[in-house]
C-alpha positions in Angstrom: 64.9 81.1 85.1 66.1 83.8 82.6 69.6 85.1 82.7 70.0 88.9 83.0 72.3 90.4 80.4 75.1 92.5 81.9 75.6 95.9 80.5 78.9 96.5 78.7 81.5 98.3 80.7 81.8 102.0 79.8 84.9 102.9 77.7 86.8 105.7 79.4 88.8 108.1 77.1 90.5 111.4 77.3 91.2 113.8 74.5 94.8 115.2 74.4 95.7 118.6 75.8 98.0 121.1 74.2 101.6 120.5 75.2 101.0 116.8 75.9 103.4 114.1 74.6 101.7 111.0 73.3 104.3 108.3 73.7 104.7 105.3 71.4 107.3 102.6 71.4 109.1 104.1 68.4 108.2 107.8 68.6 106.8 110.7 70.6 104.1 113.0 69.2 103.8 116.4 70.8 100.3 117.7 70.6 99.5 121.3 69.9 96.3 123.3 69.7 93.2 122.0 67.9 93.2 123.4 64.4 90.0 121.9 62.9 87.1 119.7 63.5 84.9 117.6 61.3 81.9 115.4 61.8 84.0 112.4 62.8 87.2 113.8 64.3 89.2 116.6 65.9 92.5 117.7 64.2 95.4 118.9 66.4 98.7 120.5 65.5 101.5 118.0 66.1 105.2 117.5 65.8 107.4 114.4 66.2 110.9 113.7 67.6 112.4 114.9 64.3 110.5 118.2 64.4 108.3 117.3 61.4 105.2 119.4 61.2 102.2 117.0 61.4 98.6 116.8 62.4 96.9 114.3 64.8 93.4 113.4 63.7 91.6 112.0 66.8 88.3 110.3 66.0 85.3 111.2 68.1 83.8 108.4 70.1 80.6 108.3 68.0 78.8 105.0 68.2 80.2 101.9 69.8 83.9 101.3 70.4 83.8 98.7 67.6 82.2 101.0 65.1 84.8 103.7 65.7 87.5 101.1 65.5 86.2 99.9 62.1 86.0 103.5 60.8 89.6 104.2 62.0 90.9 101.0 60.6 89.3 101.6 57.2 90.7 105.1 56.9 94.2 104.0 58.1 94.1 101.2 55.6 93.2 103.4 52.7 95.7 106.1 53.5 98.5 103.5 54.0 97.6 101.9 50.7 97.2 105.2 48.7 100.8 106.5 48.6 100.7 109.3 46.0 102.2 112.8 45.9 98.7 114.3 45.7 97.2 112.4 48.7 98.0 113.3 52.3 100.6 111.0 53.7 99.9 109.0 56.9 102.8 108.5 59.3 101.2 106.5 62.1 97.9 105.0 63.3 97.3 103.8 66.9 95.0 103.7 69.9 95.8 105.9 72.9 93.7 106.1 76.0 90.8 104.5 74.1 90.9 107.1 71.4 91.9 106.4 67.8 94.7 108.5 66.3 95.9 109.1 62.7 99.1 111.0 62.4 99.2 112.7 59.0 101.4 115.2 57.2 100.5 118.8 57.8 99.3 121.0 54.9 99.0 124.8 54.9 95.3 124.9 55.1 92.1 123.3 53.6 90.9 125.0 50.4 87.7 126.0 52.3 89.8 128.4 54.5 90.9 130.5 51.6 88.0 130.0 49.2 87.0 133.6 49.2 90.4 134.4 47.7 90.2 131.7 45.1 89.7 132.2 41.3 89.9 130.1 38.2 93.6 131.0 38.0 94.0 128.2 40.6 92.2 125.7 38.5 94.9 124.2 36.2 97.3 123.1 39.0 94.5 122.2 41.4 92.6 120.1 38.8 95.8 118.3 37.7 96.7 117.4 41.3 93.3 116.5 42.5 92.3 114.5 39.4 95.6 112.6 39.5 94.8 111.6 43.1 91.3 110.5 42.1 92.6 108.5 39.2 95.0 106.7 41.5 92.3 105.9 44.0 90.0 104.6 41.3 92.7 102.3 39.9 92.9 100.7 43.3 89.1 100.1 43.2 88.1 102.7 45.7 85.8 105.7 45.6 86.6 108.7 47.8 83.0 109.7 48.0 83.7 113.0 49.9 85.7 115.3 47.6 84.9 118.9 48.5 86.7 122.2 49.5 87.2 121.0 53.1 89.0 117.9 52.0 91.3 119.4 49.4 94.4 120.8 51.0 97.0 123.4 49.9 100.4 122.1 50.7 103.9 123.6 50.7 107.0 121.4 50.3 109.9 123.1 52.1 113.6 122.5 51.9 114.5 122.0 55.6 118.2 123.0 54.9 117.5 126.1 52.9 114.8 128.3 54.5 115.4 131.0 51.9 114.2 128.7 49.1 110.6 129.2 48.1 108.4 126.2 49.0 106.7 124.3 46.2 102.9 124.8 46.4 100.5 122.0 45.5 97.1 120.5 46.2 96.4 117.2 48.1 93.3 115.2 48.6 92.7 113.9 52.2 90.1 112.6 54.6 89.2 109.1 53.5 86.8 108.6 56.5 83.8 107.5 54.3 85.6 106.1 51.3 84.4 102.7 50.1 85.4 100.0 47.6 83.4 100.8 44.5 81.2 97.7 44.7 80.1 98.5 48.3 78.7 102.0 48.0 75.2 102.3 49.4 72.7 104.5 47.5 71.0 105.4 50.7 72.1 106.5 54.2 74.9 108.7 52.9 76.9 110.8 55.4 77.2 113.6 52.9 75.6 117.0 53.3 72.4 117.3 51.3 73.7 120.1 49.1 76.6 118.0 47.8 74.7 114.8 47.2 75.3 113.5 43.6 72.0 113.3 41.6 72.1 109.4 41.6 72.1 109.4 45.4 68.7 111.1 45.3 67.1 109.5 42.2 68.4 106.0 41.3 67.1 106.4 37.8 69.9 108.9 37.1 72.5 106.1 37.4 74.4 103.8 39.8 76.6 105.0 42.6 80.1 104.4 41.4 83.4 106.2 40.7 81.6 108.9 38.8 80.5 110.2 42.2 84.0 111.5 42.6 84.0 113.1 39.1 80.8 115.0 40.0 82.2 116.1 43.4 85.5 117.2 41.8 83.7 119.4 39.3 81.5 120.8 42.0 84.6 121.7 44.0 86.2 123.4 40.9 82.9 125.3 40.4 83.1 126.6 44.0 86.7 127.7 43.4 85.7 129.7 40.3 82.8 131.4 42.2 85.0 131.8 45.4 82.3 130.4 47.7 80.4 127.2 48.5 77.5 126.7 46.2 74.5 125.1 47.9 71.8 123.3 46.1 68.5 121.7 47.2 67.7 118.1 46.3 65.3 119.3 43.7 67.9 121.6 42.1 70.5 118.7 42.0 68.1 116.3 40.3 67.1 119.1 37.8 70.8 119.5 36.9 71.2 123.1 38.2 75.0 122.7 38.9 75.4 121.4 35.3 73.4 124.4 34.0 75.4 126.9 36.2 78.7 125.5 34.7 77.3 125.9 31.2 76.5 129.5 31.9 80.0 130.3 33.1 82.0 133.0 31.3 85.0 130.8 31.5 87.0 128.5 29.2 86.5 125.7 31.8 82.6 125.9 31.7 82.0 123.1 29.2 84.5 120.7 30.9 82.9 121.3 34.3 79.4 121.0 32.9 80.1 117.6 31.3 81.4 116.3 34.6 78.3 117.7 36.4 75.8 116.0 34.1 73.0 114.8 36.4 72.8 111.5 34.4 75.8 109.4 35.3 75.9 107.7 31.9 76.5 111.1 30.2 79.0 112.4 32.7 82.8 112.5 32.1 83.7 108.8 32.8 87.2 109.1 34.2 89.4 111.5 36.1 92.0 111.3 33.2 89.3 112.3 30.6 88.2 115.1 32.9 91.8 116.4 33.0 92.0 116.1 29.2 88.9 118.2 28.9 90.4 120.9 31.2 93.8 120.7 29.4 92.0 121.2 26.0 90.3 124.3 27.5 93.7 125.6 28.7 95.2 125.2 25.2 92.2 126.6 23.4 92.2 129.7 25.6 95.9 130.2 25.3 96.2 130.2 29.1 99.6 128.6 29.0 102.3 130.9 28.0 
């Protein structure tokens, strides 16, 4: 007589409401309005008992409870490990009403929100901040895999005791939801949008999937900043090196540096974040952009 398999009990969950206090043993988090939404999570305005401005990233219940738990655990682990001034800072990670929370520092806005106002004048500081973050991640053996204008954030460091003092503006890299250890990147089944796939994810003959994915994505991000809009490419254009050619055609001191980092062949691409920064710094010096 065969045994009938019982179905797993459904997991009941409830997303937070504006004005709700999420109570923890050591802290209370006061949830505000939702301010953003990605494929995997909803982001809410949030403050803590100290009045710190934070955000609560609540993962969507996509897949099984265990799959969501694994994704949350991985991102929390990476953020907790990656303590760097140019990486968004995680304050807490917990499960509440069967939903997975990440409490993260609040930045002013993602780069995508003001991309129409951007120009290459932003590039020196942004490139320095973002490439430092990428170099730090790579030293730890990780690949971000998802560097784009929605995951680069403009931040403002304020003096809480002197409101008259101008905040210090900088750029931070966030959202490590699909980051992987370098040796575990899969060439297929990527969660990335088609237009931002690196060439080697489409044609394996162009190279292996490794840390140079982040170099390619960083350069594509900088190219979008110079153009002031998201640049979308088909798979055929990506493999043919159209982003590389577009960077070469730029009437900008940064064109050659961006083009090298966008080379469709991984072996001919800028190999490290530090070398990418040195290429940009050389362009800055050659053009006399620094006073």
